[in-house]
N, CA, C and O atoms as a Tripos MOL2 file, in Angstrom:
@<TRIPOS>MOLECULE
protein
  292   291    73     0     0
PROTEIN
NO_CHARGES

@<TRIPOS>ATOM
      1 N         -18.3440  -24.7400   99.2790 N.3       1 UNK1
      2 CA        -17.8310  -25.2080   98.0210 C.3       1 UNK1
      3 C         -16.6360  -24.3720   97.5580 C.2       1 UNK1
      4 O         -15.7360  -24.9020   96.9070 O.2       1 UNK1
      5 N         -16.6110  -23.0920   97.8770 N.am      2 UNK2
      6 CA        -15.5030  -22.2550   97.4360 C.3       2 UNK2
      7 C         -14.2250  -22.5450   98.2210 C.2       2 UNK2
      8 O         -13.1330  -22.2500   97.7360 O.2       2 UNK2
      9 N         -14.3360  -23.1130   99.4160 N.am      3 UNK3
     10 CA        -13.1530  -23.4480  100.2070 C.3       3 UNK3
     11 C         -12.3660  -24.5700   99.5300 C.2       3 UNK3
     12 O         -11.1380  -24.6010   99.6150 O.2       3 UNK3
     13 N         -13.0490  -25.4740   98.8700 N.am      4 UNK4
     14 CA        -12.3810  -26.5890   98.2150 C.3       4 UNK4
     15 C         -11.6670  -26.1760   96.9350 C.2       4 UNK4
     16 O         -10.8550  -26.9370   96.4100 O.2       4 UNK4
     17 N         -11.9550  -24.9960   96.4320 N.am      5 UNK5
     18 CA        -11.3570  -24.5380   95.1830 C.3       5 UNK5
     19 C         -10.0970  -23.7110   95.3980 C.2       5 UNK5
     20 O          -9.6280  -23.0740   94.4550 O.2       5 UNK5
     21 N          -9.5300  -23.6970   96.6020 N.am      6 UNK6
     22 CA         -8.3030  -22.9500   96.8680 C.3       6 UNK6
     23 C          -7.1410  -23.6830   96.2180 C.2       6 UNK6
     24 O          -6.9750  -24.8880   96.4060 O.2       6 UNK6
     25 N          -6.3390  -22.9530   95.4520 N.am      7 UNK7
     26 CA         -5.1940  -23.5850   94.8110 C.3       7 UNK7
     27 C          -4.0470  -23.6750   95.8100 C.2       7 UNK7
     28 O          -3.8150  -22.7290   96.5630 O.2       7 UNK7
     29 N          -3.3300  -24.7860   95.8330 N.am      8 UNK8
     30 CA         -2.2360  -24.9470   96.7880 C.3       8 UNK8
     31 C          -1.0650  -23.9960   96.5300 C.2       8 UNK8
     32 O          -0.2540  -23.7620   97.4260 O.2       8 UNK8
     33 N          -0.9680  -23.4530   95.3310 N.am      9 UNK9
     34 CA          0.1180  -22.5350   95.0160 C.3       9 UNK9
     35 C           0.0270  -21.2770   95.8610 C.2       9 UNK9
     36 O           1.0540  -20.7050   96.2240 O.2       9 UNK9
     37 N          -1.1600  -20.8440   96.1760 N.am     10 UNK10
     38 CA         -1.3230  -19.6370   96.9730 C.3      10 UNK10
     39 C          -0.9170  -19.8570   98.4220 C.2      10 UNK10
     40 O          -0.5410  -18.9070   99.1090 O.2      10 UNK10
     41 N          -0.9850  -21.0690   98.8840 N.am     11 UNK11
     42 CA         -0.6610  -21.3580  100.2730 C.3      11 UNK11
     43 C           0.8460  -21.4730  100.5100 C.2      11 UNK11
     44 O           1.2990  -21.3480  101.6480 O.2      11 UNK11
     45 N           1.6150  -21.7050   99.4730 N.am     12 UNK12
     46 CA          3.0530  -21.9180   99.6250 C.3      12 UNK12
     47 C           3.8470  -20.8050   98.9390 C.2      12 UNK12
     48 O           4.7100  -21.0830   98.1060 O.2      12 UNK12
     49 N           3.5670  -19.5780   99.2760 N.am     13 UNK13
     50 CA          4.2920  -18.4640   98.6660 C.3      13 UNK13
     51 C           5.4090  -17.9910   99.5920 C.2      13 UNK13
     52 O           5.4150  -18.3100  100.7810 O.2      13 UNK13
     53 N           6.3410  -17.2390   99.0500 N.am     14 UNK14
     54 CA          7.4450  -16.6980   99.8370 C.3      14 UNK14
     55 C           6.9300  -15.5820  100.7400 C.2      14 UNK14
     56 O           6.0010  -14.8650  100.3670 O.2      14 UNK14
     57 N           7.5190  -15.4270  101.9140 N.am     15 UNK15
     58 CA          7.0950  -14.3540  102.8090 C.3      15 UNK15
     59 C           7.4230  -12.9790  102.2210 C.2      15 UNK15
     60 O           8.4290  -12.8030  101.5340 O.2      15 UNK15
     61 N           6.5590  -12.0240  102.5030 N.am     16 UNK16
     62 CA          6.7860  -10.6640  102.0250 C.3      16 UNK16
     63 C           7.5640   -9.8750  103.0780 C.2      16 UNK16
     64 O           8.0520  -10.4570  104.0460 O.2      16 UNK16
     65 N           7.6850   -8.5630  102.9000 N.am     17 UNK17
     66 CA          8.5090   -7.7320  103.7690 C.3      17 UNK17
     67 C           8.1270   -7.7960  105.2350 C.2      17 UNK17
     68 O           8.9940   -8.0020  106.0850 O.2      17 UNK17
     69 N           6.8510   -7.6240  105.5540 N.am     18 UNK18
     70 CA          6.4100   -7.6520  106.9390 C.3      18 UNK18
     71 C           6.5800   -9.0110  107.5960 C.2      18 UNK18
     72 O           6.8840   -9.1040  108.7860 O.2      18 UNK18
     73 N           6.3820  -10.0610  106.8150 N.am     19 UNK19
     74 CA          6.5360  -11.4180  107.3490 C.3      19 UNK19
     75 C           7.9990  -11.7260  107.6490 C.2      19 UNK19
     76 O           8.2960  -12.4480  108.6000 O.2      19 UNK19
     77 N           8.9210  -11.1810  106.8390 N.am     20 UNK20
     78 CA         10.3480  -11.3820  107.1130 C.3      20 UNK20
     79 C          10.7340  -10.7330  108.4330 C.2      20 UNK20
     80 O          11.5630  -11.2700  109.1680 O.2      20 UNK20
     81 N          10.1400   -9.5810  108.7420 N.am     21 UNK21
     82 CA         10.4270   -8.9330  110.0230 C.3      21 UNK21
     83 C          10.0200   -9.8260  111.1870 C.2      21 UNK21
     84 O          10.7450   -9.9250  112.1770 O.2      21 UNK21
     85 N           8.8740  -10.4700  111.0780 N.am     22 UNK22
     86 CA          8.4270  -11.3890  112.1280 C.3      22 UNK22
     87 C           9.3690  -12.5820  112.2480 C.2      22 UNK22
     88 O           9.6910  -13.0160  113.3540 O.2      22 UNK22
     89 N           9.8090  -13.1080  111.1130 N.am     23 UNK23
     90 CA         10.7250  -14.2500  111.1330 C.3      23 UNK23
     91 C          12.0250  -13.8580  111.8310 C.2      23 UNK23
     92 O          12.5270  -14.6010  112.6750 O.2      23 UNK23
     93 N          12.5720  -12.6930  111.4790 N.am     24 UNK24
     94 CA         13.8130  -12.2310  112.0960 C.3      24 UNK24
     95 C          13.6210  -12.0160  113.5920 C.2      24 UNK24
     96 O          14.4960  -12.3680  114.3830 O.2      24 UNK24
     97 N          12.4960  -11.4460  113.9860 N.am     25 UNK25
     98 CA         12.2100  -11.2160  115.3980 C.3      25 UNK25
     99 C          12.1480  -12.5350  116.1670 C.2      25 UNK25
    100 O          12.6890  -12.6350  117.2680 O.2      25 UNK25
    101 N          11.5030  -13.5300  115.6030 N.am     26 UNK26
    102 CA         11.3990  -14.8380  116.2600 C.3      26 UNK26
    103 C          12.7760  -15.4870  116.3800 C.2      26 UNK26
    104 O          13.0810  -16.0960  117.4050 O.2      26 UNK26
    105 N          13.6140  -15.3660  115.3440 N.am     27 UNK27
    106 CA         14.9610  -15.9380  115.3980 C.3      27 UNK27
    107 C          15.7720  -15.2670  116.4900 C.2      27 UNK27
    108 O          16.4830  -15.9400  117.2360 O.2      27 UNK27
    109 N          15.6760  -13.9420  116.5950 N.am     28 UNK28
    110 CA         16.4160  -13.2200  117.6280 C.3      28 UNK28
    111 C          15.9300  -13.6270  119.0170 C.2      28 UNK28
    112 O          16.7370  -13.7810  119.9330 O.2      28 UNK28
    113 N          14.6440  -13.7990  119.1770 N.am     29 UNK29
    114 CA         14.0980  -14.1880  120.4860 C.3      29 UNK29
    115 C          14.5520  -15.6040  120.8540 C.2      29 UNK29
    116 O          14.9680  -15.8420  121.9880 O.2      29 UNK29
    117 N          14.4750  -16.5420  119.9120 N.am     30 UNK30
    118 CA         14.8280  -17.9220  120.2150 C.3      30 UNK30
    119 C          16.3250  -18.1210  120.4280 C.2      30 UNK30
    120 O          16.7280  -18.8090  121.3660 O.2      30 UNK30
    121 N          17.1560  -17.5270  119.5680 N.am     31 UNK31
    122 CA         18.5830  -17.7810  119.6250 C.3      31 UNK31
    123 C          19.3540  -16.7240  120.3930 C.2      31 UNK31
    124 O          20.4460  -17.0040  120.8870 O.2      31 UNK31
    125 N          18.8260  -15.5360  120.5040 N.am     32 UNK32
    126 CA         19.5340  -14.4660  121.1870 C.3      32 UNK32
    127 C          20.5600  -13.8170  120.2860 C.2      32 UNK32
    128 O          20.9710  -14.4050  119.2860 O.2      32 UNK32
    129 N          20.9750  -12.6200  120.6250 N.am     33 UNK33
    130 CA         21.8960  -11.8650  119.7920 C.3      33 UNK33
    131 C          23.2790  -12.4690  119.7180 C.2      33 UNK33
    132 O          23.9740  -12.2770  118.7200 O.2      33 UNK33
    133 N          23.7060  -13.1950  120.7460 N.am     34 UNK34
    134 CA         25.0550  -13.7560  120.7620 C.3      34 UNK34
    135 C          25.1590  -15.0420  119.9550 C.2      34 UNK34
    136 O          26.2390  -15.3720  119.4650 O.2      34 UNK34
    137 N          24.0720  -15.7670  119.8080 N.am     35 UNK35
    138 CA         24.1140  -17.0510  119.1040 C.3      35 UNK35
    139 C          23.9500  -16.8990  117.5940 C.2      35 UNK35
    140 O          24.3160  -17.8080  116.8490 O.2      35 UNK35
    141 N          23.4160  -15.7870  117.1310 N.am     36 UNK36
    142 CA         23.1600  -15.6220  115.6990 C.3      36 UNK36
    143 C          24.4550  -15.6470  114.8880 C.2      36 UNK36
    144 O          24.4900  -16.3340  113.8670 O.2      36 UNK36
    145 N          25.5300  -14.9360  115.2790 N.am     37 UNK37
    146 CA         26.7680  -15.0460  114.4930 C.3      37 UNK37
    147 C          27.3290  -16.4670  114.4610 C.2      37 UNK37
    148 O          27.8590  -16.9000  113.4370 O.2      37 UNK37
    149 N          27.2190  -17.1890  115.5670 N.am     38 UNK38
    150 CA         27.6850  -18.5770  115.5800 C.3      38 UNK38
    151 C          26.8510  -19.4380  114.6420 C.2      38 UNK38
    152 O          27.3830  -20.3000  113.9430 O.2      38 UNK38
    153 N          25.5460  -19.2040  114.6290 N.am     39 UNK39
    154 CA         24.6500  -19.9450  113.7460 C.3      39 UNK39
    155 C          24.9770  -19.6420  112.2920 C.2      39 UNK39
    156 O          25.0440  -20.5560  111.4690 O.2      39 UNK39
    157 N          25.1810  -18.3720  111.9660 N.am     40 UNK40
    158 CA         25.5180  -17.9910  110.5940 C.3      40 UNK40
    159 C          26.8730  -18.5550  110.1860 C.2      40 UNK40
    160 O          27.0450  -18.9820  109.0440 O.2      40 UNK40
    161 N          27.8320  -18.5630  111.0980 N.am     41 UNK41
    162 CA         29.1560  -19.1110  110.8180 C.3      41 UNK41
    163 C          29.0490  -20.6040  110.5360 C.2      41 UNK41
    164 O          29.7020  -21.1100  109.6230 O.2      41 UNK41
    165 N          28.2410  -21.3050  111.3030 N.am     42 UNK42
    166 CA         28.0550  -22.7410  111.0810 C.3      42 UNK42
    167 C          27.3840  -23.0330  109.7470 C.2      42 UNK42
    168 O          27.7520  -23.9840  109.0580 O.2      42 UNK42
    169 N          26.4020  -22.2210  109.3840 N.am     43 UNK43
    170 CA         25.7370  -22.4070  108.0950 C.3      43 UNK43
    171 C          26.7190  -22.1480  106.9610 C.2      43 UNK43
    172 O          26.7600  -22.9010  105.9880 O.2      43 UNK43
    173 N          27.5110  -21.0820  107.0850 N.am     44 UNK44
    174 CA         28.5040  -20.7740  106.0580 C.3      44 UNK44
    175 C          29.5460  -21.8670  105.9080 C.2      44 UNK44
    176 O          29.9500  -22.2000  104.7940 O.2      44 UNK44
    177 N          29.9810  -22.4270  107.0340 N.am     45 UNK45
    178 CA         30.9620  -23.5110  106.9970 C.3      45 UNK45
    179 C          30.3760  -24.7460  106.3320 C.2      45 UNK45
    180 O          31.0550  -25.4260  105.5630 O.2      45 UNK45
    181 N          29.1280  -25.0310  106.6250 N.am     46 UNK46
    182 CA         28.4660  -26.1800  106.0010 C.3      46 UNK46
    183 C          28.3170  -26.0040  104.4970 C.2      46 UNK46
    184 O          28.5230  -26.9490  103.7360 O.2      46 UNK46
    185 N          27.9610  -24.8060  104.0680 N.am     47 UNK47
    186 CA         27.8350  -24.5350  102.6360 C.3      47 UNK47
    187 C          29.1970  -24.6490  101.9600 C.2      47 UNK47
    188 O          29.3070  -25.2090  100.8690 O.2      47 UNK47
    189 N          30.2370  -24.1160  102.6070 N.am     48 UNK48
    190 CA         31.5770  -24.1790  102.0410 C.3      48 UNK48
    191 C          32.0390  -25.6310  101.8990 C.2      48 UNK48
    192 O          32.6030  -25.9960  100.8670 O.2      48 UNK48
    193 N          31.8100  -26.4590  102.9140 N.am     49 UNK49
    194 CA         32.1930  -27.8700  102.8460 C.3      49 UNK49
    195 C          31.4240  -28.6060  101.7510 C.2      49 UNK49
    196 O          31.9810  -29.4520  101.0510 O.2      49 UNK49
    197 N          30.1510  -28.2810  101.6120 N.am     50 UNK50
    198 CA         29.3380  -28.9020  100.5630 C.3      50 UNK50
    199 C          29.8890  -28.5470   99.1880 C.2      50 UNK50
    200 O          30.0210  -29.4180   98.3290 O.2      50 UNK50
    201 N          30.2140  -27.2680   98.9740 N.am     51 UNK51
    202 CA         30.7490  -26.8430   97.6830 C.3      51 UNK51
    203 C          32.1030  -27.4770   97.4120 C.2      51 UNK51
    204 O          32.3820  -27.8550   96.2740 O.2      51 UNK51
    205 N          32.9500  -27.6040   98.4220 N.am     52 UNK52
    206 CA         34.2480  -28.2600   98.2450 C.3      52 UNK52
    207 C          34.0750  -29.7260   97.8520 C.2      52 UNK52
    208 O          34.7750  -30.2270   96.9720 O.2      52 UNK52
    209 N          33.1450  -30.4020   98.5050 N.am     53 UNK53
    210 CA         32.8830  -31.8050   98.1750 C.3      53 UNK53
    211 C          32.3190  -31.9280   96.7660 C.2      53 UNK53
    212 O          32.6810  -32.8440   96.0270 O.2      53 UNK53
    213 N          31.4400  -31.0160   96.3940 N.am     54 UNK54
    214 CA         30.8570  -31.0240   95.0510 C.3      54 UNK54
    215 C          31.9380  -30.8130   94.0000 C.2      54 UNK54
    216 O          31.9520  -31.4970   92.9770 O.2      54 UNK54
    217 N          32.8450  -29.8700   94.2460 N.am     55 UNK55
    218 CA         33.9280  -29.6120   93.3070 C.3      55 UNK55
    219 C          34.8840  -30.8090   93.2310 C.2      55 UNK55
    220 O          35.3980  -31.1250   92.1580 O.2      55 UNK55
    221 N          35.1190  -31.4690   94.3620 N.am     56 UNK56
    222 CA         35.9750  -32.6490   94.3740 C.3      56 UNK56
    223 C          35.4020  -33.7790   93.5450 C.2      56 UNK56
    224 O          36.1260  -34.4260   92.7890 O.2      56 UNK56
    225 N          34.1210  -34.0210   93.6790 N.am     57 UNK57
    226 CA         33.4750  -35.0810   92.8990 C.3      57 UNK57
    227 C          33.5020  -34.7240   91.4220 C.2      57 UNK57
    228 O          33.7470  -35.5810   90.5720 O.2      57 UNK57
    229 N          33.2500  -33.4590   91.1190 N.am     58 UNK58
    230 CA         33.2640  -33.0150   89.7210 C.3      58 UNK58
    231 C          34.6480  -33.2020   89.1070 C.2      58 UNK58
    232 O          34.7640  -33.6690   87.9740 O.2      58 UNK58
    233 N          35.7020  -32.8400   89.8490 N.am     59 UNK59
    234 CA         37.0570  -32.9960   89.3170 C.3      59 UNK59
    235 C          37.4240  -34.4640   89.1560 C.2      59 UNK59
    236 O          38.1190  -34.8190   88.2030 O.2      59 UNK59
    237 N          36.9760  -35.3250   90.0620 N.am     60 UNK60
    238 CA         37.2420  -36.7570   89.9230 C.3      60 UNK60
    239 C          36.5570  -37.3300   88.6950 C.2      60 UNK60
    240 O          37.1330  -38.1580   87.9880 O.2      60 UNK60
    241 N          35.3370  -36.8970   88.4390 N.am     61 UNK61
    242 CA         34.6130  -37.3830   87.2520 C.3      61 UNK61
    243 C          35.3120  -36.9120   85.9900 C.2      61 UNK61
    244 O          35.4880  -37.6880   85.0510 O.2      61 UNK61
    245 N          35.7160  -35.6400   85.9600 N.am     62 UNK62
    246 CA         36.4110  -35.1190   84.7810 C.3      62 UNK62
    247 C          37.7530  -35.8100   84.5790 C.2      62 UNK62
    248 O          38.1380  -36.0890   83.4440 O.2      62 UNK62
    249 N          38.4710  -36.0880   85.6660 N.am     63 UNK63
    250 CA         39.7490  -36.7930   85.5560 C.3      63 UNK63
    251 C          39.5350  -38.2080   85.0200 C.2      63 UNK63
    252 O          40.3260  -38.6900   84.2100 O.2      63 UNK63
    253 N          38.4900  -38.8610   85.4590 N.am     64 UNK64
    254 CA         38.1750  -40.1970   84.9600 C.3      64 UNK64
    255 C          37.8140  -40.1880   83.4870 C.2      64 UNK64
    256 O          38.1810  -41.0990   82.7450 O.2      64 UNK64
    257 N          37.0900  -39.1530   83.0610 N.am     65 UNK65
    258 CA         36.7330  -39.0460   81.6490 C.3      65 UNK65
    259 C          37.9740  -38.8080   80.7950 C.2      65 UNK65
    260 O          38.0950  -39.3720   79.7080 O.2      65 UNK65
    261 N          38.9070  -37.9680   81.2820 N.am     66 UNK66
    262 CA         40.1340  -37.7070   80.5310 C.3      66 UNK66
    263 C          41.0020  -38.9630   80.4720 C.2      66 UNK66
    264 O          41.6480  -39.2310   79.4590 O.2      66 UNK66
    265 N          41.0140  -39.7250   81.5570 N.am     67 UNK67
    266 CA         41.7950  -40.9580   81.6070 C.3      67 UNK67
    267 C          41.2450  -41.9620   80.5970 C.2      67 UNK67
    268 O          42.0130  -42.6320   79.9080 O.2      67 UNK67
    269 N          39.9170  -42.0690   80.5060 N.am     68 UNK68
    270 CA         39.3020  -42.9870   79.5470 C.3      68 UNK68
    271 C          39.5800  -42.5500   78.1190 C.2      68 UNK68
    272 O          39.7610  -43.3940   77.2410 O.2      68 UNK68
    273 N          39.6170  -41.2420   77.8700 N.am     69 UNK69
    274 CA         39.9080  -40.7440   76.5260 C.3      69 UNK69
    275 C          41.3300  -41.0910   76.1060 C.2      69 UNK69
    276 O          41.5620  -41.3920   74.9350 O.2      69 UNK69
    277 N          42.2850  -41.0580   77.0250 N.am     70 UNK70
    278 CA         43.6820  -41.3730   76.7070 C.3      70 UNK70
    279 C          43.8830  -42.8660   76.4730 C.2      70 UNK70
    280 O          44.7550  -43.2560   75.6970 O.2      70 UNK70
    281 N          43.0980  -43.6950   77.1250 N.am     71 UNK71
    282 CA         43.2690  -45.1430   77.0320 C.3      71 UNK71
    283 C          42.6870  -45.6910   75.7270 C.2      71 UNK71
    284 O          43.2340  -46.6540   75.1890 O.2      71 UNK71
    285 N          41.6130  -45.1250   75.2010 N.am     72 UNK72
    286 CA         40.9180  -45.6650   74.0350 C.3      72 UNK72
    287 C          41.7510  -45.7260   72.7710 C.2      72 UNK72
    288 O          41.6730  -46.7510   72.0940 O.2      72 UNK72
    289 N          42.5560  -44.7190   72.3750 N.am     73 UNK73
    290 CA         43.2800  -44.8250   71.0930 C.3      73 UNK73
    291 C          44.3630  -45.8400   71.1430 C.2      73 UNK73
    292 O          45.0610  -46.0480   70.1500 O.2      73 UNK73
@<TRIPOS>BOND
     1     1     2 1
     2     2     3 1
     3     3     4 2
     4     3     5 am
     5     5     6 1
     6     6     7 1
     7     7     8 2
     8     7     9 am
     9     9    10 1
    10    10    11 1
    11    11    12 2
    12    11    13 am
    13    13    14 1
    14    14    15 1
    15    15    16 2
    16    15    17 am
    17    17    18 1
    18    18    19 1
    19    19    20 2
    20    19    21 am
    21    21    22 1
    22    22    23 1
    23    23    24 2
    24    23    25 am
    25    25    26 1
    26    26    27 1
    27    27    28 2
    28    27    29 am
    29    29    30 1
    30    30    31 1
    31    31    32 2
    32    31    33 am
    33    33    34 1
    34    34    35 1
    35    35    36 2
    36    35    37 am
    37    37    38 1
    38    38    39 1
    39    39    40 2
    40    39    41 am
    41    41    42 1
    42    42    43 1
    43    43    44 2
    44    43    45 am
    45    45    46 1
    46    46    47 1
    47    47    48 2
    48    47    49 am
    49    49    50 1
    50    50    51 1
    51    51    52 2
    52    51    53 am
    53    53    54 1
    54    54    55 1
    55    55    56 2
    56    55    57 am
    57    57    58 1
    58    58    59 1
    59    59    60 2
    60    59    61 am
    61    61    62 1
    62    62    63 1
    63    63    64 2
    64    63    65 am
    65    65    66 1
    66    66    67 1
    67    67    68 2
    68    67    69 am
    69    69    70 1
    70    70    71 1
    71    71    72 2
    72    71    73 am
    73    73    74 1
    74    74    75 1
    75    75    76 2
    76    75    77 am
    77    77    78 1
    78    78    79 1
    79    79    80 2
    80    79    81 am
    81    81    82 1
    82    82    83 1
    83    83    84 2
    84    83    85 am
    85    85    86 1
    86    86    87 1
    87    87    88 2
    88    87    89 am
    89    89    90 1
    90    90    91 1
    91    91    92 2
    92    91    93 am
    93    93    94 1
    94    94    95 1
    95    95    96 2
    96    95    97 am
    97    97    98 1
    98    98    99 1
    99    99   100 2
   100    99   101 am
   101   101   102 1
   102   102   103 1
   103   103   104 2
   104   103   105 am
   105   105   106 1
   106   106   107 1
   107   107   108 2
   108   107   109 am
   109   109   110 1
   110   110   111 1
   111   111   112 2
   112   111   113 am
   113   113   114 1
   114   114   115 1
   115   115   116 2
   116   115   117 am
   117   117   118 1
   118   118   119 1
   119   119   120 2
   120   119   121 am
   121   121   122 1
   122   122   123 1
   123   123   124 2
   124   123   125 am
   125   125   126 1
   126   126   127 1
   127   127   128 2
   128   127   129 am
   129   129   130 1
   130   130   131 1
   131   131   132 2
   132   131   133 am
   133   133   134 1
   134   134   135 1
   135   135   136 2
   136   135   137 am
   137   137   138 1
   138   138   139 1
   139   139   140 2
   140   139   141 am
   141   141   142 1
   142   142   143 1
   143   143   144 2
   144   143   145 am
   145   145   146 1
   146   146   147 1
   147   147   148 2
   148   147   149 am
   149   149   150 1
   150   150   151 1
   151   151   152 2
   152   151   153 am
   153   153   154 1
   154   154   155 1
   155   155   156 2
   156   155   157 am
   157   157   158 1
   158   158   159 1
   159   159   160 2
   160   159   161 am
   161   161   162 1
   162   162   163 1
   163   163   164 2
   164   163   165 am
   165   165   166 1
   166   166   167 1
   167   167   168 2
   168   167   169 am
   169   169   170 1
   170   170   171 1
   171   171   172 2
   172   171   173 am
   173   173   174 1
   174   174   175 1
   175   175   176 2
   176   175   177 am
   177   177   178 1
   178   178   179 1
   179   179   180 2
   180   179   181 am
   181   181   182 1
   182   182   183 1
   183   183   184 2
   184   183   185 am
   185   185   186 1
   186   186   187 1
   187   187   188 2
   188   187   189 am
   189   189   190 1
   190   190   191 1
   191   191   192 2
   192   191   193 am
   193   193   194 1
   194   194   195 1
   195   195   196 2
   196   195   197 am
   197   197   198 1
   198   198   199 1
   199   199   200 2
   200   199   201 am
   201   201   202 1
   202   202   203 1
   203   203   204 2
   204   203   205 am
   205   205   206 1
   206   206   207 1
   207   207   208 2
   208   207   209 am
   209   209   210 1
   210   210   211 1
   211   211   212 2
   212   211   213 am
   213   213   214 1
   214   214   215 1
   215   215   216 2
   216   215   217 am
   217   217   218 1
   218   218   219 1
   219   219   220 2
   220   219   221 am
   221   221   222 1
   222   222   223 1
   223   223   224 2
   224   223   225 am
   225   225   226 1
   226   226   227 1
   227   227   228 2
   228   227   229 am
   229   229   230 1
   230   230   231 1
   231   231   232 2
   232   231   233 am
   233   233   234 1
   234   234   235 1
   235   235   236 2
   236   235   237 am
   237   237   238 1
   238   238   239 1
   239   239   240 2
   240   239   241 am
   241   241   242 1
   242   242   243 1
   243   243   244 2
   244   243   245 am
   245   245   246 1
   246   246   247 1
   247   247   248 2
   248   247   249 am
   249   249   250 1
   250   250   251 1
   251   251   252 2
   252   251   253 am
   253   253   254 1
   254   254   255 1
   255   255   256 2
   256   255   257 am
   257   257   258 1
   258   258   259 1
   259   259   260 2
   260   259   261 am
   261   261   262 1
   262   262   263 1
   263   263   264 2
   264   263   265 am
   265   265   266 1
   266   266   267 1
   267   267   268 2
   268   267   269 am
   269   269   270 1
   270   270   271 1
   271   271   272 2
   272   271   273 am
   273   273   274 1
   274   274   275 1
   275   275   276 2
   276   275   277 am
   277   277   278 1
   278   278   279 1
   279   279   280 2
   280   279   281 am
   281   281   282 1
   282   282   283 1
   283   283   284 2
   284   283   285 am
   285   285   286 1
   286   286   287 1
   287   287   288 2
   288   287   289 am
   289   289   290 1
   290   290   291 1
   291   291   292 2
@<TRIPOS>SUBSTRUCTURE
     1 UNK1         2 RESIDUE 1 A UNK
     2 UNK2         6 RESIDUE 1 A UNK
     3 UNK3        10 RESIDUE 1 A UNK
     4 UNK4        14 RESIDUE 1 A UNK
     5 UNK5        18 RESIDUE 1 A UNK
     6 UNK6        22 RESIDUE 1 A UNK
     7 UNK7        26 RESIDUE 1 A UNK
     8 UNK8        30 RESIDUE 1 A UNK
     9 UNK9        34 RESIDUE 1 A UNK
    10 UNK10       38 RESIDUE 1 A UNK
    11 UNK11       42 RESIDUE 1 A UNK
    12 UNK12       46 RESIDUE 1 A UNK
    13 UNK13       50 RESIDUE 1 A UNK
    14 UNK14       54 RESIDUE 1 A UNK
    15 UNK15       58 RESIDUE 1 A UNK
    16 UNK16       62 RESIDUE 1 A UNK
    17 UNK17       66 RESIDUE 1 A UNK
    18 UNK18       70 RESIDUE 1 A UNK
    19 UNK19       74 RESIDUE 1 A UNK
    20 UNK20       78 RESIDUE 1 A UNK
    21 UNK21       82 RESIDUE 1 A UNK
    22 UNK22       86 RESIDUE 1 A UNK
    23 UNK23       90 RESIDUE 1 A UNK
    24 UNK24       94 RESIDUE 1 A UNK
    25 UNK25       98 RESIDUE 1 A UNK
    26 UNK26      102 RESIDUE 1 A UNK
    27 UNK27      106 RESIDUE 1 A UNK
    28 UNK28      110 RESIDUE 1 A UNK
    29 UNK29      114 RESIDUE 1 A UNK
    30 UNK30      118 RESIDUE 1 A UNK
    31 UNK31      122 RESIDUE 1 A UNK
    32 UNK32      126 RESIDUE 1 A UNK
    33 UNK33      130 RESIDUE 1 A UNK
    34 UNK34      134 RESIDUE 1 A UNK
    35 UNK35      138 RESIDUE 1 A UNK
    36 UNK36      142 RESIDUE 1 A UNK
    37 UNK37      146 RESIDUE 1 A UNK
    38 UNK38      150 RESIDUE 1 A UNK
    39 UNK39      154 RESIDUE 1 A UNK
    40 UNK40      158 RESIDUE 1 A UNK
    41 UNK41      162 RESIDUE 1 A UNK
    42 UNK42      166 RESIDUE 1 A UNK
    43 UNK43      170 RESIDUE 1 A UNK
    44 UNK44      174 RESIDUE 1 A UNK
    45 UNK45      178 RESIDUE 1 A UNK
    46 UNK46      182 RESIDUE 1 A UNK
    47 UNK47      186 RESIDUE 1 A UNK
    48 UNK48      190 RESIDUE 1 A UNK
    49 UNK49      194 RESIDUE 1 A UNK
    50 UNK50      198 RESIDUE 1 A UNK
    51 UNK51      202 RESIDUE 1 A UNK
    52 UNK52      206 RESIDUE 1 A UNK
    53 UNK53      210 RESIDUE 1 A UNK
    54 UNK54      214 RESIDUE 1 A UNK
    55 UNK55      218 RESIDUE 1 A UNK
    56 UNK56      222 RESIDUE 1 A UNK
    57 UNK57      226 RESIDUE 1 A UNK
    58 UNK58      230 RESIDUE 1 A UNK
    59 UNK59      234 RESIDUE 1 A UNK
    60 UNK60      238 RESIDUE 1 A UNK
    61 UNK61      242 RESIDUE 1 A UNK
    62 UNK62      246 RESIDUE 1 A UNK
    63 UNK63      250 RESIDUE 1 A UNK
    64 UNK64      254 RESIDUE 1 A UNK
    65 UNK65      258 RESIDUE 1 A UNK
    66 UNK66      262 RESIDUE 1 A UNK
    67 UNK67      266 RESIDUE 1 A UNK
    68 UNK68      270 RESIDUE 1 A UNK
    69 UNK69      274 RESIDUE 1 A UNK
    70 UNK70      278 RESIDUE 1 A UNK
    71 UNK71      282 RESIDUE 1 A UNK
    72 UNK72      286 RESIDUE 1 A UNK
    73 UNK73      290 RESIDUE 1 A UNK
């Protein structure tokens, strides 16, 4: 009966210090030391492209709002 009373919040917690070491070790084993910089570079490029696209959409929306404000009077 006590097994059914486990809260799901406890099962989905962030890894602590020792667990991060295991994660890093597994990444190094799977990808190797030479592939990690390429992987990090690709992730950084993807984040940069996402932010550029987000800023572009934001500027287009703001430009459209300013255009509508000028047309109304």
